[in-house]
Phi, psi and omega in degrees: 000131179300146183304318181296322178293315179302315180295319179298318178296320178298314181293318179293323177294319179298330179270005181061033176260342179229140175257134178246123177256111183253020181282340178272175175296327180244128179300144179241128182246140176216149178280145170292156185302316181292328177292317178298316180297318178297313181298318179296318180295322177293320177300315179295319180296326180275350181079016183259001187301313182299316180298317181291317178299320180294316179296321178296315179297320180294319177303312182288330175297313180294318178301314180293322177296317178297318178296320179298315179296317180296328180302321183280349184252313187281158169289152185306310182297318179296319179298315180297320178300321184281317189243349187296319175063018177064031177082016180273000000 
């Protein structure tokens, strides 16, 4: 994770705008509902919502394609550690 992203997550968590779940091997971050609603309204106001939604979908398409390829190569437990995400 880039240093700037890590620092932003630390600051947002300190302000109680982001929740960090560190019970898994990999930390999971999520926006609180009111933070998410505010961010979505700002994206729409700036006219960037479509671009961001497309980039988000592409990120997950690549992640799933990589997971699919890994499924045929990795052992099941190793694959779950990498892509399982604790049911998220």
